[in-house]
VMD Tcl script that draws the C-alpha trace (Angstrom):
set ca {
  {218.17 -32.81 53.34}
  {218.83 -29.21 52.17}
  {218.53 -27.20 55.19}
  {220.31 -25.04 57.92}
  {221.11 -21.89 59.77}
  {222.55 -20.59 57.32}
  {219.89 -20.78 54.77}
  {221.56 -23.13 52.33}
  {220.77 -23.48 48.50}
  {221.96 -26.27 46.59}
  {222.20 -25.65 42.95}
  {222.07 -28.42 40.64}
  {223.95 -27.73 37.24}
  {222.90 -29.10 33.88}
  {223.71 -32.68 33.28}
  {223.48 -34.60 36.34}
  {221.80 -37.80 36.76}
  {220.65 -39.38 39.95}
  {219.73 -42.86 40.50}
  {217.61 -43.01 43.68}
  {217.36 -45.99 45.84}
  {214.19 -47.69 47.92}
  {213.08 -44.93 50.23}
  {215.04 -41.96 49.34}
  {213.68 -38.78 49.23}
  {215.29 -35.01 48.53}
  {214.19 -33.19 51.41}
  {214.23 -29.06 51.08}
  {213.60 -26.65 54.15}
  {211.57 -29.31 56.03}
  {212.92 -28.07 59.87}
  {215.10 -25.19 58.82}
  {215.64 -22.74 55.78}
  {217.22 -24.19 52.56}
  {216.41 -24.07 48.79}
  {217.05 -26.33 45.94}
  {217.59 -24.75 42.45}
  {217.92 -27.76 39.39}
  {219.22 -25.65 36.80}
  {218.62 -27.93 33.77}
  {218.68 -26.75 30.13}
  {216.44 -28.93 28.09}
  {216.59 -26.73 24.79}
  {221.05 -26.21 24.77}
  {221.98 -29.21 27.09}
  {220.81 -32.60 28.22}
  {218.63 -31.48 31.65}
  {218.79 -33.28 35.31}
  {217.45 -36.57 35.85}
  {216.25 -38.14 38.88}
  {215.25 -41.69 38.43}
  {215.28 -45.21 40.15}
  {218.14 -46.71 40.70}
  {216.61 -50.58 40.25}
  {217.37 -52.50 36.99}
  {214.08 -52.84 36.28}
  {212.51 -49.41 37.47}
  {208.69 -49.15 38.61}
  {206.33 -46.54 40.21}
  {207.13 -46.07 43.62}
  {210.66 -46.85 43.68}
  {212.02 -43.69 45.60}
  {210.10 -41.10 47.40}
  {210.56 -37.88 45.35}
  {211.36 -34.13 46.08}
  {209.91 -32.69 49.18}
  {209.37 -28.69 48.86}
  {208.42 -27.75 52.42}
  {207.56 -24.59 54.04}
  {210.99 -23.31 54.97}
  {212.20 -24.08 51.30}
  {210.75 -20.78 49.60}
  {212.83 -19.66 46.52}
  {213.13 -23.36 45.25}
  {213.48 -23.61 41.61}
  {212.75 -26.85 39.49}
  {214.00 -26.32 36.02}
  {214.77 -28.38 32.94}
  {214.54 -31.79 35.33}
  {213.05 -35.03 35.10}
  {211.60 -36.89 38.09}
  {210.89 -40.56 37.07}
  {209.47 -43.56 39.24}
  {208.88 -41.64 42.53}
  {206.03 -41.16 44.52}
  {206.42 -44.05 47.11}
  {206.80 -43.80 50.81}
  {203.17 -42.47 50.87}
  {204.46 -39.58 49.26}
  {201.47 -37.74 47.86}
  {203.30 -36.43 44.78}
  {206.87 -37.37 43.05}
  {207.20 -33.66 43.77}
  {205.41 -32.83 46.83}
  {204.81 -28.94 47.44}
  {204.19 -28.54 51.40}
  {203.43 -24.68 52.17}
  {205.81 -23.19 50.03}
  {205.19 -19.74 49.41}
  {207.35 -19.00 45.96}
  {207.86 -22.26 43.98}
  {208.59 -22.75 40.09}
  {208.70 -25.68 38.24}
  {209.32 -24.71 34.54}
  {210.23 -27.11 31.70}
  {210.67 -29.69 33.66}
  {209.11 -33.61 33.20}
  {207.41 -36.10 35.94}
  {206.59 -39.33 34.95}
  {205.92 -42.86 36.44}
  {204.86 -41.43 39.44}
  {203.03 -43.91 42.03}
  {200.65 -41.23 43.17}
  {200.16 -37.58 41.71}
  {202.69 -36.21 39.46}
  {202.94 -32.99 41.26}
  {200.95 -32.41 44.55}
  {200.85 -28.61 46.23}
  {199.59 -28.51 49.53}
  {199.06 -24.94 50.90}
  {201.52 -23.76 48.07}
  {201.88 -20.93 46.03}
  {203.93 -20.86 42.72}
  {204.65 -20.97 38.76}
  {204.13 -24.30 37.04}
  {205.11 -23.62 33.12}
  {206.37 -25.61 29.97}
  {206.28 -28.92 32.25}
  {205.21 -32.34 31.29}
  {203.45 -34.61 33.72}
  {202.54 -38.07 32.15}
  {201.80 -42.00 33.25}
  {201.24 -41.37 36.80}
  {198.77 -43.48 38.97}
  {196.97 -40.58 39.76}
  {196.28 -37.01 38.84}
  {198.75 -35.21 36.85}
  {198.89 -32.09 38.92}
  {197.02 -31.68 41.98}
  {196.73 -28.42 43.88}
  {194.95 -28.81 47.24}
  {193.14 -26.15 49.20}
  {194.50 -23.40 49.82}
  {196.97 -23.93 47.17}
  {197.30 -21.36 44.55}
  {198.86 -20.53 41.49}
  {200.93 -17.40 40.91}
  {199.00 -14.52 39.50}
  {201.95 -12.80 37.52}
  {201.09 -13.28 33.89}
  {197.66 -14.67 33.88}
  {197.15 -17.03 32.78}
  {200.06 -18.58 34.39}
  {199.41 -22.53 34.03}
  {200.59 -22.20 30.54}
  {202.37 -24.86 28.01}
  {202.18 -27.77 30.14}
  {201.29 -31.11 29.27}
  {199.19 -33.68 31.09}
  {198.33 -37.29 29.74}
  {198.46 -40.85 30.36}
  {197.68 -40.19 34.07}
  {195.14 -42.34 35.79}
  {192.90 -39.71 37.32}
  {192.45 -36.32 35.97}
  {194.65 -34.08 34.14}
  {194.74 -31.45 36.71}
  {192.92 -30.80 39.95}
  {192.19 -27.13 40.99}
  {190.21 -25.03 43.17}
  {187.81 -22.36 41.72}
  {190.10 -19.44 42.39}
  {192.79 -21.09 40.23}
  {190.40 -22.11 37.36}
  {191.22 -18.45 35.85}
  {195.04 -19.38 35.84}
  {194.55 -21.99 33.21}
  {195.68 -21.66 29.70}
  {194.42 -23.17 26.64}
  {198.36 -23.38 25.57}
  {198.33 -26.32 27.80}
  {197.08 -29.96 27.02}
  {194.58 -31.71 29.38}
  {193.56 -35.01 27.31}
  {194.10 -38.16 27.67}
  {193.87 -39.09 31.13}
  {191.31 -40.87 33.04}
  {189.80 -38.17 34.24}
  {189.25 -34.26 32.96}
  {189.99 -31.02 34.21}
  {188.58 -31.25 38.29}
  {187.35 -28.56 39.75}
  {186.99 -29.31 43.53}
  {184.75 -26.76 44.64}
  {185.68 -23.31 46.49}
  {185.47 -19.69 45.85}
  {186.34 -17.46 43.15}
  {186.67 -14.39 44.80}
  {188.89 -12.60 42.01}
  {187.52 -11.52 38.64}
  {188.90 -13.99 35.68}
  {187.79 -15.82 32.59}
  {187.52 -19.61 32.78}
  {188.61 -20.96 29.34}
  {187.82 -23.35 26.84}
  {190.43 -26.29 27.00}
  {191.03 -29.41 24.82}
  {189.51 -31.51 27.55}
  {186.23 -30.52 29.84}
  {185.95 -29.58 33.24}
  {184.26 -31.68 36.05}
  {182.90 -30.13 39.32}
  {183.55 -32.27 42.36}
  {182.17 -29.73 45.02}
  {179.96 -26.44 45.07}
  {181.51 -23.44 43.39}
  {180.65 -20.02 44.84}
  {181.57 -16.68 42.99}
  {181.79 -13.97 45.69}
  {184.35 -11.85 47.43}
  {185.18 -7.99 48.59}
  {186.65 -7.34 44.91}
  {183.29 -7.81 43.43}
  {184.54 -10.50 41.40}
  {182.89 -11.52 38.07}
  {183.42 -14.75 36.14}
  {183.22 -15.07 32.38}
  {182.90 -18.65 30.87}
  {183.94 -18.33 27.60}
  {182.55 -19.97 24.81}
  {182.89 -23.64 24.04}
  {183.36 -24.82 27.70}
  {181.38 -28.01 29.26}
  {181.30 -28.35 32.75}
  {180.14 -31.85 34.08}
  {178.58 -31.24 37.60}
  {178.88 -34.45 40.10}
  {175.50 -35.40 42.63}
  {175.00 -32.72 45.02}
  {177.15 -30.13 43.42}
  {176.39 -26.77 42.08}
  {177.24 -22.73 41.01}
  {176.35 -20.37 43.03}
  {176.93 -16.33 42.92}
  {176.93 -13.81 45.98}
  {175.18 -15.86 48.70}
  {176.78 -13.45 51.15}
  {178.80 -11.04 49.26}
  {179.23 -9.53 45.84}
  {179.69 -12.11 43.03}
  {178.81 -12.37 39.39}
  {178.42 -15.31 36.43}
  {178.82 -14.28 33.03}
  {178.19 -17.10 30.21}
  {179.40 -15.76 26.73}
  {178.28 -18.88 24.50}
  {178.32 -17.11 21.33}
  {179.44 -19.46 19.07}
  {179.65 -23.51 20.03}
  {177.93 -22.53 23.20}
  {178.46 -23.59 26.87}
  {177.01 -26.52 28.49}
  {176.77 -27.25 32.03}
  {175.34 -30.95 32.48}
  {175.47 -34.07 35.00}
  {178.56 -35.88 35.48}
  {176.45 -39.11 35.76}
  {177.06 -41.87 32.84}
  {173.48 -42.19 32.08}
  {172.31 -38.44 33.16}
  {168.46 -37.98 34.77}
  {166.91 -35.07 36.14}
  {167.98 -34.00 39.56}
  {171.42 -35.06 39.32}
  {173.04 -32.18 40.51}
  {171.86 -28.87 42.07}
  {171.91 -26.27 39.20}
  {172.85 -22.37 39.38}
  {171.80 -20.29 41.95}
  {172.22 -16.13 41.70}
  {171.92 -15.29 45.12}
  {170.96 -12.02 46.91}
  {174.03 -10.37 46.27}
  {174.46 -11.30 42.31}
  {175.89 -8.69 40.06}
  {173.18 -8.75 37.67}
  {174.53 -11.89 35.88}
  {174.02 -12.40 32.46}
  {173.61 -16.23 30.73}
  {174.24 -16.27 26.94}
  {174.59 -19.26 24.81}
  {173.99 -21.70 27.82}
  {172.62 -25.37 27.76}
  {171.74 -26.46 31.44}
  {170.20 -29.85 32.02}
  {169.78 -32.52 34.58}
  {169.92 -30.09 37.39}
  {167.32 -29.38 40.30}
  {168.52 -31.29 43.74}
  {168.48 -27.73 45.15}
  {164.62 -28.25 45.09}
  {164.28 -25.36 42.97}
  {165.31 -25.62 39.69}
  {168.58 -25.74 36.94}
  {168.47 -21.78 37.30}
  {167.46 -20.45 40.73}
  {167.45 -16.60 40.82}
  {166.92 -15.33 44.70}
  {166.47 -11.54 45.13}
  {168.36 -10.59 42.20}
  {168.18 -9.55 38.50}
  {169.31 -11.75 35.40}
  {169.27 -11.84 31.57}
  {169.10 -14.65 29.66}
  {169.69 -14.92 26.14}
  {169.76 -17.92 23.95}
  {169.64 -20.26 27.16}
  {168.69 -24.11 27.01}
  {167.33 -25.34 30.33}
  {165.86 -28.76 30.12}
  {165.39 -31.93 32.36}
  {165.26 -30.41 35.79}
  {163.99 -32.10 38.37}
  {162.29 -28.95 39.31}
  {161.34 -25.78 37.31}
  {163.72 -24.99 34.29}
  {164.10 -21.20 35.90}
  {162.83 -20.23 39.46}
  {162.51 -16.64 40.18}
  {162.25 -15.61 43.81}
  {161.87 -11.76 44.72}
  {163.75 -11.40 41.28}
  {163.47 -10.20 37.80}
  {164.37 -11.99 34.71}
  {164.82 -10.63 31.09}
  {164.72 -13.82 28.85}
  {165.00 -13.83 25.21}
  {165.18 -16.66 22.33}
  {165.31 -19.46 25.28}
  {163.87 -22.44 25.48}
  {162.40 -24.26 28.53}
  {161.47 -27.57 27.87}
  {160.80 -31.14 29.52}
  {161.28 -30.23 33.14}
  {159.80 -32.16 35.77}
  {157.81 -29.22 37.33}
  {157.03 -25.46 35.69}
  {158.91 -24.27 33.04}
  {159.17 -21.08 34.85}
  {157.90 -20.71 38.15}
  {157.50 -17.34 39.98}
  {157.50 -16.35 43.71}
  {157.29 -12.47 43.72}
  {159.00 -12.96 40.52}
  {158.97 -10.51 37.61}
  {159.65 -11.77 33.65}
  {160.21 -10.31 30.36}
  {160.46 -12.52 27.72}
  {160.35 -12.52 23.92}
  {160.94 -14.96 21.43}
  {161.03 -17.77 23.43}
  {159.67 -21.42 23.99}
  {158.24 -23.14 26.98}
  {157.18 -26.95 26.03}
  {156.83 -30.39 27.55}
  {157.03 -29.36 31.38}
  {155.37 -31.74 33.41}
  {153.56 -28.91 35.07}
  {152.49 -25.48 33.74}
  {154.27 -23.41 31.15}
  {154.65 -20.05 33.25}
  {153.45 -20.37 36.98}
  {153.16 -16.92 38.86}
  {152.00 -16.43 42.38}
  {150.05 -13.49 43.35}
  {153.13 -11.66 43.90}
  {154.39 -11.99 40.80}
  {153.86 -10.67 37.18}
  {155.35 -9.23 34.12}
  {157.58 -6.38 33.70}
  {155.21 -3.02 33.11}
  {156.01 -1.11 29.80}
  {154.08 1.42 28.25}
  {150.32 -0.11 26.83}
  {152.18 0.39 22.98}
  {155.08 -2.15 23.99}
  {154.07 -5.31 25.78}
  {157.18 -7.06 27.40}
  {155.66 -10.69 26.49}
  {155.94 -11.13 22.79}
  {156.63 -13.87 20.14}
  {156.68 -16.82 22.33}
  {155.35 -20.44 22.16}
  {153.97 -21.87 25.10}
  {152.61 -25.71 24.33}
  {152.74 -29.12 25.12}
  {152.95 -28.57 28.92}
  {150.98 -30.47 31.47}
  {148.89 -27.86 32.68}
  {148.04 -24.18 32.02}
  {150.42 -22.34 29.44}
  {150.51 -19.23 31.84}
  {149.30 -18.48 35.35}
  {149.65 -14.62 36.00}
  {148.21 -11.80 38.36}
  {145.26 -10.41 36.08}
  {147.36 -6.60 36.53}
  {149.93 -7.98 34.07}
  {147.34 -9.46 31.94}
  {147.82 -6.51 29.33}
  {151.64 -7.34 28.48}
  {150.82 -10.10 26.91}
  {151.21 -9.30 22.97}
  {149.09 -10.99 20.37}
  {152.16 -12.38 18.61}
  {152.33 -15.13 21.50}
  {150.86 -18.94 21.01}
  {149.49 -20.62 23.96}
  {147.69 -23.67 22.53}
  {148.18 -27.41 22.81}
  {148.69 -27.85 26.66}
  {146.77 -30.17 29.33}
  {144.64 -26.96 29.90}
  {144.51 -24.71 27.48}
  {143.39 -21.41 29.33}
  {145.37 -18.43 30.60}
  {144.52 -18.08 34.38}
  {144.66 -14.82 35.63}
  {144.82 -14.45 39.48}
  {142.40 -12.08 41.29}
  {143.34 -8.48 41.77}
  {143.07 -5.10 40.86}
  {144.12 -3.78 37.36}
  {145.34 -0.49 37.97}
  {147.01 0.13 34.56}
  {145.73 0.79 31.06}
  {145.85 -2.91 29.19}
  {144.21 -4.70 26.31}
  {143.01 -8.02 26.54}
  {143.99 -9.38 22.93}
  {142.37 -12.65 21.35}
  {144.90 -15.45 21.48}
  {144.69 -19.37 20.92}
  {143.25 -19.76 24.10}
  {141.08 -18.59 26.43}
  {141.25 -16.47 29.35}
  {140.19 -17.82 32.87}
  {139.61 -15.37 35.78}
  {139.88 -16.14 39.79}
  {137.81 -14.50 42.06}
  {137.29 -10.68 41.90}
  {138.83 -8.70 38.94}
  {138.85 -4.75 39.37}
  {139.36 -2.17 36.82}
  {140.16 0.96 38.54}
  {142.75 3.35 39.86}
  {143.76 5.27 43.07}
  {144.94 8.34 41.81}
  {143.99 8.19 38.38}
  {142.01 5.98 36.06}
  {142.49 2.62 34.77}
  {141.30 1.55 31.13}
  {141.00 -1.69 29.79}
  {140.08 -2.80 26.13}
  {138.82 -6.15 25.20}
  {139.24 -7.15 21.77}
  {136.70 -8.76 19.68}
  {137.18 -12.84 19.96}
  {138.08 -12.60 23.52}
  {136.50 -15.49 25.60}
  {136.66 -15.34 29.52}
  {135.82 -17.95 31.66}
  {135.15 -17.08 35.41}
  {135.33 -19.28 38.45}
  {132.66 -19.55 41.18}
  {131.99 -16.48 42.90}
  {134.03 -14.17 40.33}
  {132.81 -10.99 39.84}
  {134.27 -8.25 36.99}
  {134.25 -4.75 38.50}
  {134.88 -1.77 36.81}
  {135.12 1.87 39.06}
  {134.14 -0.14 42.03}
  {136.42 1.79 44.44}
  {138.37 4.20 42.28}
  {137.97 5.39 38.79}
  {138.03 2.78 35.96}
  {136.84 2.23 32.56}
  {136.16 -0.85 30.04}
  {135.62 -0.97 26.51}
  {134.38 -3.96 25.18}
  {134.88 -4.06 21.57}
  {132.84 -7.43 20.14}
  {132.41 -7.70 16.39}
  {132.47 -10.54 14.05}
  {133.60 -12.80 16.45}
  {132.17 -11.44 19.51}
  {133.22 -11.33 23.14}
  {132.01 -13.70 25.39}
  {132.09 -13.98 29.37}
  {131.03 -17.30 30.86}
  {131.35 -20.00 33.47}
  {134.44 -22.18 33.86}
  {132.30 -25.03 34.57}
  {132.18 -28.37 32.73}
  {128.46 -28.39 33.07}
  {127.46 -24.71 33.64}
  {124.46 -23.14 35.33}
  {122.93 -19.96 35.88}
  {124.48 -18.07 38.95}
  {128.06 -20.11 38.41}
  {129.73 -16.59 38.58}
  {128.26 -13.25 40.10}
  {128.78 -11.03 36.70}
  {129.91 -7.53 35.68}
  {129.32 -4.64 38.43}
  {129.71 -1.04 36.87}
  {130.37 1.02 40.00}
  {130.11 4.97 40.25}
  {133.23 5.61 38.66}
  {132.94 3.53 35.33}
  {131.46 6.53 33.54}
  {132.44 6.12 29.99}
  {132.46 2.39 29.77}
  {131.40 0.63 26.75}
  {130.09 -2.63 26.00}
  {129.50 -3.92 22.29}
  {129.13 -7.47 20.87}
  {129.63 -9.37 24.36}
  {127.80 -12.58 25.07}
  {127.25 -12.80 28.92}
  {126.29 -16.04 30.31}
  {125.67 -18.22 33.61}
  {126.27 -15.39 36.10}
  {124.00 -13.65 38.46}
  {125.72 -15.35 41.73}
  {125.60 -12.09 43.49}
  {122.03 -12.35 43.45}
  {121.95 -8.78 41.89}
  {122.34 -9.47 38.22}
  {124.60 -10.10 35.39}
  {125.40 -6.94 34.51}
  {124.95 -4.60 37.30}
  {125.18 -0.79 36.55}
  {125.36 1.71 40.14}
  {125.15 5.45 39.89}
  {127.36 5.31 36.28}
  {126.45 5.95 32.72}
  {127.37 2.91 30.47}
  {127.02 2.67 26.92}
}
mol new
graphics top color blue
foreach p $ca { graphics top sphere $p radius 0.5 }
foreach p [lrange $ca 0 end-1] q [lrange $ca 1 end] { graphics top cylinder $p $q radius 0.2 }
display resetview
């Protein structure tokens, strides 16, 4: 025991060797103040050795070094600790509630448990080696932490040959892991045992990958953001996920600009729904995901990427094999470029009061629809000359390529491709179009649900329908122009013509209502239109009320 009322400090000079008998342990500051300084000099001297006294040493022959809560200021330097970890000790070096330890240029080898175990302690580990232990090389239990001085502070260490992971840390310490340390050659990887990252930092690409064993949350009073560096791979165990801003500010920035970043299942034979996915919460700080591949999530019953009451930017993102959607927006907005949503077991992109700005992306091979928005969702609005949904390919999905409220139908640029799905129609949900828009001819037809009105309260809405457009109308659907407020339509049928027809497999007269030009539709023009199977309103296929239509 190193302790006493005089706060003793035991300093061990370079060159000492200690042969430890069975059951022996060095206690420091166990019940009163005391500190231990081992001043070994590996570079110029021979260092200090603590080892087994057995003729044939084995792991766990003796207990180890135990630095307790009253051992502040202890330093282990230039010291080898071998064949310890016995007596139920969690590590050959066991740090218990120690607030200022240092372990530098030292070696821990052949421990019967972890190499170094830290419980509720804070300190520095650098230039040290943790090898050939039964369990983890370095185990930092919650709420232990690494010193923030000289971030990243866990530098120039080596973990290899251990029966568990290289290192176990909680989320707040991941930013302290330096790429100068070696983490390979263990039975496990670099384990993040969940927790909250409440300080801004970078999670670096190391020479081994991360495995996530419990939920990670990024948030805190200091508005933390975590940057995941290019080259990082994170394996998520079942029922784990990564969340930002569920109750306070926090953000995630994935920077996979070269090799890319991978978030995937930790299962040996991965399958959809192995883990939760990413959830960007109400207090998310406009996270940006670039160069991220995310796969096999969806246990959260939402999707690989779930955005809740927030704004996110995705570029070069691949979201695949989710047990639900590839991307789910709930009261949120996403800007998506050059991304892929493929092979998900629900929609590629699902929106509940969500808004999407997408360009240069592919939505394919999803079990349900490509892009599916409810009546409160839509596409981000831009000027009529700059449409926000452009150069995308929506194909090979089980349902429709797109379902969107009719108000946002004018954002579909003619550079998109929508063909090759189970139901090759773009479905417009019923409602009012109160902005100037154009319906382009695409490689699929439109389908309109319910009553659609071209009109604007306080102004006038104008819709252009280009040559070649074909629109199918549901039962009781009606195409209204200037019905309650001013609005006009310009149907520009030419060589191909424009067709308004029934959506029934076997169409019949009266399947849908027809076109209703109201008293505020003056200036509308109709050219090259074929209108069929209307009249369900008992009025006419085209009904004009107190208006001038050409």
